[in-house]
C-alpha positions as CSV (number, residue, x, y, z in Angstrom):
1,M,-3.7,-14.7,8.1
2,Y,-6.7,-14.0,5.8
3,K,-7.8,-10.5,5.1
4,I,-11.4,-10.2,3.8
5,Y,-13.0,-6.9,2.7
6,I,-16.7,-6.6,3.4
7,N,-18.5,-3.4,2.4
8,E,-15.2,-1.6,2.6
9,N,-14.6,-3.0,6.2
10,L,-11.7,-5.3,7.0
11,L,-12.1,-8.6,8.7
12,M,-9.0,-10.6,9.5
13,L,-8.8,-14.3,10.4
14,A,-5.7,-15.4,12.3
15,D,-4.4,-18.2,14.5
16,S,-3.7,-15.9,17.5
17,P,-4.6,-12.5,18.8
18,D,-1.1,-11.1,18.2
19,K,-1.5,-7.7,16.6
20,S,2.2,-6.9,16.3
21,K,2.3,-7.3,12.5
22,I,-0.9,-5.3,11.9
23,S,-0.7,-1.6,11.2
24,D,-4.4,-0.7,11.0
25,G,-4.6,1.2,14.3
26,E,-7.5,0.3,16.7
27,I,-8.6,-3.3,16.1
28,F,-11.5,-5.2,17.5
29,S,-10.1,-8.7,18.5
30,Q,-12.3,-11.7,19.4
31,P,-11.7,-15.5,19.7
32,Y,-13.6,-17.9,17.6
33,F,-15.3,-20.8,19.5
34,G,-16.4,-22.9,16.5
35,K,-19.8,-21.5,15.8
36,P,-20.3,-20.2,12.2
37,K,-23.3,-18.2,13.4
38,Y,-20.9,-15.9,15.2
39,I,-19.0,-15.3,11.9
40,L,-22.3,-14.6,10.2
41,N,-23.1,-12.0,12.9
42,L,-19.8,-10.2,12.1
43,V,-20.5,-10.4,8.4
44,D,-24.0,-8.9,8.9
45,R,-22.5,-6.1,11.0
46,C,-20.0,-5.3,8.2
47,E,-22.6,-5.4,5.5
48,K,-24.9,-2.9,7.4
49,R,-22.2,-0.3,8.2
50,T,-19.1,1.2,6.7
51,G,-16.2,2.8,8.5
52,L,-15.9,0.1,11.2
53,A,-12.6,-0.5,12.9
54,P,-10.7,-3.5,11.6
55,M,-11.8,-6.8,13.2
56,L,-9.6,-9.7,14.1
57,L,-11.2,-13.2,14.6
58,Y,-8.7,-15.8,15.8
59,H,-8.6,-19.6,16.4
60,T,-5.7,-21.9,17.1
61,D,-6.6,-23.9,14.0
62,L,-6.7,-21.2,11.3
63,E,-7.9,-23.6,8.6
64,V,-10.9,-24.7,10.6
65,L,-11.8,-21.0,11.0
66,W,-11.2,-20.4,7.3
67,S,-13.3,-23.4,6.3
68,D,-16.2,-22.3,8.5
69,F,-16.0,-18.8,7.0
70,Q,-16.0,-20.1,3.5
71,S,-19.0,-22.3,4.2
72,L,-21.2,-19.2,4.5
73,F,-20.5,-18.1,0.9
74,K,-20.6,-19.1,-2.7
75,L,-17.0,-19.1,-3.8
76,I,-15.8,-17.4,-7.0
77,D,-12.3,-17.0,-8.4
78,A,-11.3,-14.0,-10.4
79,A,-8.1,-12.7,-11.9
80,G,-6.7,-9.3,-13.0
81,G,-3.7,-7.2,-13.8
82,L,-1.5,-4.5,-12.5
83,V,-0.8,-3.2,-16.0
84,R,2.2,-0.8,-16.6
85,D,3.2,0.9,-19.8
86,S,6.8,1.3,-21.0
87,A,7.2,4.4,-18.8
88,G,6.1,2.4,-15.7
89,Q,2.8,4.1,-15.3
90,L,0.0,2.0,-13.7
91,L,-3.4,1.6,-15.3
92,F,-6.7,2.3,-13.4
93,I,-10.2,2.0,-14.8
94,Y,-13.3,3.8,-13.5
95,R,-16.6,1.9,-13.3
96,R,-19.8,2.0,-11.1
97,G,-18.6,4.9,-9.0
98,F,-15.1,3.6,-8.1
99,W,-11.6,3.4,-9.5
100,D,-10.5,-0.2,-10.0
101,L,-8.0,-2.4,-11.8
102,P,-9.0,-4.6,-14.8
103,K,-10.2,-8.0,-13.6
104,G,-13.0,-10.6,-14.0
105,K,-14.2,-14.1,-13.2
106,V,-12.2,-17.1,-14.2
107,D,-14.1,-19.1,-16.9
108,R,-14.5,-22.8,-16.8
109,G,-11.5,-24.6,-18.4
110,E,-9.0,-21.7,-18.3
111,T,-6.1,-21.2,-15.9
112,I,-6.0,-18.2,-13.6
113,P,-3.1,-16.5,-15.6
114,Q,-5.1,-17.0,-18.8
115,A,-8.2,-15.4,-17.2
116,A,-6.1,-12.5,-16.1
117,L,-4.8,-11.8,-19.6
118,R,-8.2,-12.3,-21.2
119,E,-9.9,-9.9,-18.7
120,V,-7.3,-7.2,-19.2
121,Q,-7.7,-7.4,-23.0
122,E,-11.5,-7.5,-22.8
123,E,-11.9,-4.6,-20.5
124,T,-9.1,-2.4,-21.8
125,G,-8.3,-3.6,-25.4
126,L,-4.7,-4.0,-24.4
127,K,-2.6,-7.1,-25.2
128,A,-0.5,-7.2,-22.1
129,V,2.5,-9.4,-21.3
130,L,2.1,-11.5,-18.1
131,G,4.6,-11.1,-15.3
132,H,4.7,-12.8,-11.9
133,E,1.9,-13.0,-9.4
134,A,1.5,-9.8,-7.4
135,A,-1.1,-10.5,-4.7
136,I,-4.4,-12.2,-3.8
137,T,-7.3,-10.2,-2.4
138,L,-10.6,-11.4,-0.8
139,H,-13.8,-9.5,-0.8
140,T,-17.5,-10.3,-0.4
141,Y,-20.7,-9.0,-1.9
142,R,-24.3,-9.9,-2.3
143,T,-26.0,-10.9,-5.6
144,K,-29.2,-9.3,-6.7
145,K,-31.0,-12.3,-5.2
146,G,-29.3,-11.7,-1.9
147,K,-26.8,-14.6,-2.0
148,R,-23.5,-14.0,-0.3
149,V,-20.4,-14.4,-2.5
150,L,-16.7,-14.6,-1.5
151,K,-14.5,-13.6,-4.4
152,T,-10.8,-14.5,-4.5
153,T,-8.9,-12.3,-7.0
154,Y,-5.5,-13.3,-8.2
155,W,-3.4,-10.3,-9.4
156,F,-0.5,-10.3,-11.8
157,H,2.1,-7.8,-12.8
158,M,1.7,-7.0,-16.5
159,S,3.4,-4.8,-19.1
160,C,2.1,-3.1,-22.2
161,D,4.1,-1.4,-24.9
162,H,1.2,0.2,-26.7
163,P,-1.0,2.1,-24.2
164,N,-2.5,4.2,-27.0
165,Q,-4.5,1.1,-28.1
166,L,-6.7,1.5,-25.0
167,Q,-10.3,0.6,-25.8
168,L,-12.6,0.5,-22.8
169,Q,-15.3,-2.1,-22.5
170,R,-18.3,0.2,-22.2
171,E,-20.8,-2.7,-21.8
172,E,-19.1,-3.5,-18.5
173,D,-19.7,0.1,-17.3
174,I,-16.1,1.1,-17.7
175,E,-16.3,4.9,-18.3
176,E,-12.7,6.1,-18.0
177,A,-9.1,5.1,-17.6
178,L,-6.1,6.7,-15.9
179,W,-2.4,6.0,-16.1
180,L,-0.8,6.8,-12.8
181,T,2.9,8.0,-12.7
182,D,5.5,5.4,-11.6
183,K,6.5,7.8,-8.8
184,W,3.2,7.7,-7.1
185,Q,2.7,7.9,-3.3
186,E,-0.3,6.8,-1.3
187,Q,-1.9,10.3,-1.6
188,D,-1.7,10.1,-5.4
189,L,-4.0,7.1,-5.7
190,P,-7.3,8.0,-7.4
191,T,-10.4,8.3,-5.3
192,P,-12.8,6.7,-4.6
193,L,-10.7,3.5,-4.8
194,Y,-11.8,0.2,-3.4
195,R,-10.1,-0.3,0.0
196,S,-8.9,-3.8,-1.0
197,I,-7.2,-2.4,-4.1
198,R,-5.6,0.5,-2.2
199,D,-4.2,-1.7,0.6
200,M,-3.0,-4.3,-1.9
201,L,-1.1,-1.7,-3.9
202,I,0.4,-0.1,-0.9
203,Q,1.7,-3.4,0.4
204,T,2.7,-4.8,-3.0
205,V,3.9,-2.0,-5.2
206,M,5.2,0.8,-2.9
């Protein structure tokens, strides 16, 4: 299954209409008949409204569905970190009206883990130690020229022994940072927080 976040709405692509493994409450479920234009209509709907019920689009050949979905977007890879200090606290950054985790685009010629470490250091000033991969998230957005982008972000667990060396990258509109206690529950997560980040943390860390 693929989970894509579009304007804070959730669109899931699957190989069957089985909802037994999904815990998102009411779900709009629809088969895919091989017409990318139908996918585009769903994307348009998500872009124009927030707060929609999760949508499940299914096809017996999931990779055909995924390929058709990707064909509608420019594809970008990004990488970032779930950075913890020696006390186990998790680092959040605040930019452009939302709490987020440090991340950024993968540059040409670098590996995804290298990009994750570089972006964390550039955005926070911290030299983190790379751990294992935590999760992968998918979200879409529009460029200033209106082009649709599908971003795949690879997240890694990271550790940092010197949290006092935090230096936020102001030119990337990062205004504030927060270390969240290692005993956090879902209600403790800072708000507003991107839905893709929230869901990823609940499923990966809790």
